[in-house]
C-alpha positions in Angstrom: 5.0 21.7 303.3 2.4 22.4 306.0 0.7 19.5 307.7 -2.8 19.9 309.2 -5.1 17.4 310.9 -8.4 17.8 309.0 -10.4 14.7 310.2 -12.4 16.2 313.1 -15.2 17.8 311.0 -15.5 15.9 307.7 -16.9 18.0 304.9 -16.4 17.9 301.1 -14.8 20.8 299.2 -16.8 19.9 296.0 -18.4 23.0 294.4 -16.3 25.3 296.6 -14.0 28.2 295.7 -11.6 29.8 298.2 -10.6 33.4 297.3 -7.4 34.4 299.1 -7.2 38.2 299.2 -3.5 39.3 299.2 -3.4 42.4 297.0 -2.2 44.7 299.8 1.0 46.7 299.5 2.1 46.3 303.1 2.2 50.0 303.9 0.8 49.7 307.4 3.2 46.9 308.1 6.1 49.3 307.5 8.1 46.9 305.3 9.1 47.1 301.6 8.1 43.5 301.3 4.3 43.1 301.6 3.4 41.2 304.8 1.8 38.3 302.8 5.3 37.4 301.4 7.3 37.6 304.6 8.8 34.5 306.1 7.0 32.6 308.9 9.1 29.8 310.2 10.7 29.2 306.9 7.6 29.4 304.7 6.1 32.6 303.2 2.9 33.8 304.9 0.8 33.5 301.8 2.1 30.0 301.0 1.0 28.9 304.5 -2.4 30.4 303.9 -3.0 28.7 300.6 -1.8 25.4 301.9 -4.2 25.5 304.8 -7.1 25.4 302.3 -5.5 23.1 299.8 -4.9 20.5 302.5 -8.2 20.9 304.3 -10.4 21.1 301.2 -8.4 19.4 298.4 -11.4 19.3 296.1 -11.9 23.1 296.3 -10.5 25.6 293.8 -8.2 28.2 295.5 -8.1 31.6 293.8 -5.3 34.0 295.1 -5.9 37.7 294.4 -2.7 39.8 294.0 -1.7 43.3 292.7 0.4 43.6 289.6 3.6 44.1 291.7 2.5 41.3 294.0 2.1 38.9 291.0 5.8 39.5 290.0 7.0 39.1 293.5 4.9 36.0 294.1 6.1 34.4 290.9 9.7 34.9 292.0 8.9 33.4 295.4 7.2 30.4 294.0 10.2 29.8 291.6 12.6 30.0 294.6 10.6 27.5 296.6 9.7 25.2 293.7 6.0 25.9 294.6 3.1 25.3 292.3 0.7 28.2 292.8 -2.9 28.2 291.9 -3.9 30.5 289.1 -3.8 34.1 290.3 -6.4 36.8 289.7 -5.6 40.6 289.4 -6.7 42.6 292.4 -8.3 46.1 292.4 -7.8 49.4 294.1 -9.7 48.3 297.2 -10.4 45.0 298.9 -14.0 45.1 297.7 -12.9 45.5 294.1 -10.4 42.7 294.5 -13.0 40.3 295.8 -15.5 41.4 293.1 -12.8 40.7 290.4 -12.3 37.2 291.8 -16.0 36.4 292.0 -16.4 37.6 288.4 -13.5 35.4 287.4 -15.1 32.3 289.0 -18.4 33.0 287.3 -16.8 33.5 283.9 -14.5 30.5 284.0 -16.3 27.8 286.0 -19.7 26.1 286.1 -21.5 27.4 289.1 -25.0 27.0 290.5 -27.1 28.0 293.5 -25.2 25.6 295.8 -21.8 26.9 294.9 -19.9 28.2 297.9 -17.2 30.8 297.9 -15.0 31.4 301.0 -13.2 34.7 301.2 -10.0 34.7 303.3 -7.3 37.2 304.2 -3.9 36.1 302.7 -2.3 37.5 305.9 -4.2 35.0 308.2 -1.9 31.9 307.8 -2.9 30.2 311.0 -6.5 29.4 310.1 -7.4 26.1 311.7 -8.7 23.3 309.4 -11.6 22.5 311.7 -12.6 26.1 311.6 -12.6 26.1 307.8 -14.7 22.9 307.8 -17.1 24.2 310.5 -17.8 27.4 308.4 -18.3 25.4 305.2 -20.6 22.9 307.0 -22.7 25.7 308.4 -22.9 27.4 305.0 -24.4 24.2 303.5 -27.2 24.1 306.0 -30.7 24.6 304.4 -31.5 28.3 304.0 -28.1 29.6 305.0 -26.3 31.9 302.5 -23.7 33.7 304.6 -21.5 32.6 307.5 -18.7 34.5 309.3 -16.5 33.5 312.3 -16.7 35.8 315.3 -15.0 36.2 318.7 -16.4 38.0 321.8 -14.7 41.3 322.6 -12.5 41.2 325.7 -11.5 44.9 325.8 -13.8 47.6 327.0 -15.2 49.8 324.2 -16.7 53.2 324.1 -18.6 55.5 321.7 -17.4 59.0 321.1 -20.0 61.7 321.7 -20.4 64.9 319.7 -19.0 68.1 320.9 -16.7 67.9 323.9 -14.9 64.7 322.9 -16.0 62.7 325.9 -16.8 59.0 325.6 -19.7 56.9 326.8 -19.4 53.2 327.7 -20.9 50.6 325.4 -22.0 47.1 326.3 -19.3 45.0 324.7 -21.6 41.9 324.8 -23.6 43.5 322.0 -20.5 43.5 319.7 -18.0 40.9 318.4 -14.8 40.7 316.4 -15.2 39.3 312.9 -12.6 37.1 311.3 -12.2 35.3 308.0 -12.8 33.0 306.1 -16.3 34.4 305.4 -18.4 32.0 303.5 -21.3 32.7 301.0 -23.4 31.2 298.4 -21.4 32.5 295.4 -24.4 33.7 293.3 -25.8 35.6 296.3 -22.5 37.4 296.9 -22.1 38.2 293.2 -25.5 39.8 293.2 -24.7 41.8 296.4 -21.5 43.1 294.7 -23.5 44.0 291.6 -25.9 46.1 293.7 -23.0 47.6 295.6 -21.5 49.1 292.5 -18.4 51.1 293.5 -19.2 51.1 297.2 -16.2 50.4 299.4 -17.0 48.3 302.5 -14.7 46.8 305.2 -15.4 43.2 304.3 -17.7 40.9 302.4 -20.0 40.4 305.3 -20.7 44.1 305.3 -21.4 44.0 301.5 -23.8 41.1 302.0 -25.5 42.7 305.0 -26.0 46.0 303.1 -26.7 44.8 299.6 -27.6 41.1 300.0 -30.8 39.3 300.7 -29.7 37.0 303.5 -28.9 37.3 307.2 -25.3 36.7 308.3 -25.0 33.6 310.4 -22.0 33.0 312.7 -19.8 30.3 314.0 -17.1 30.6 316.7 -13.8 32.2 315.6 -10.4 31.1 316.8 -8.0 33.3 319.0 -5.0 32.0 317.0 -6.5 33.0 313.7 -4.7 36.3 313.8 -4.1 38.7 310.8 -0.5 39.7 310.3 -0.7 43.4 310.5 2.5 44.6 312.2 5.9 43.1 312.9 4.9 41.9 316.4 2.2 39.7 314.8 4.9 37.6 313.1 6.5 36.9 316.5 3.0 36.0 318.0 2.3 33.8 315.0 5.7 32.0 315.6 4.5 31.3 319.2 1.1 30.0 318.0 2.8 27.7 315.5 4.8 26.1 318.3 1.8 25.9 320.6 -1.4 25.3 318.6 -4.7 25.3 320.4 -7.5 23.1 319.0 -10.5 24.9 317.5 -13.6 24.7 319.6 -17.0 24.7 317.7 
């Protein structure tokens, strides 16, 4: 299927769950087929994403999250490819609700403890590097660490819009970063943050933890090739990256 070299940063996937969020409809992509099901060099995007974690952390439990329509489509895709999918969890009306559903499913169906780690990853990020997965997990297991996200420095200039006349003021980009996935947490801590958040809708799980959790967000370097498939041009870029992979640098 998809072969990855996972030997550089050895780490065990025991007591680890990987939630793959893929409940989107693909509206922004402009395709009738959700982006997570599109072909990327002969393999559906979501299948590549799942296999990246299965092969990197074979002991971990992978939990894909799909919409009702997505479940039907995914089932047909898996039958076509002869692919054995992990058990799928139903998503919600928002990304936050989808992740909350998955975390609740894990707590209700598996034995978890204070050391259990959950990694939350976008289903439309199929090029996540094995060494990046392992580096994030390794950092999460450090003493006292409860939340880890991969980040990249910004390269474009950014500006803050002012009130009134619509003019903009420059902002020091060194004070900001771009956040990627997988984002990694102690599962019970993330579950409690979601309980406190209630119906709040946040952009990602790091935002939920920062707002409603009790732990600082630690970081590791992201990877420029860990792109999210958002528009048709991203598929072409992903094809190029598949042919020309760049090693992950910790």
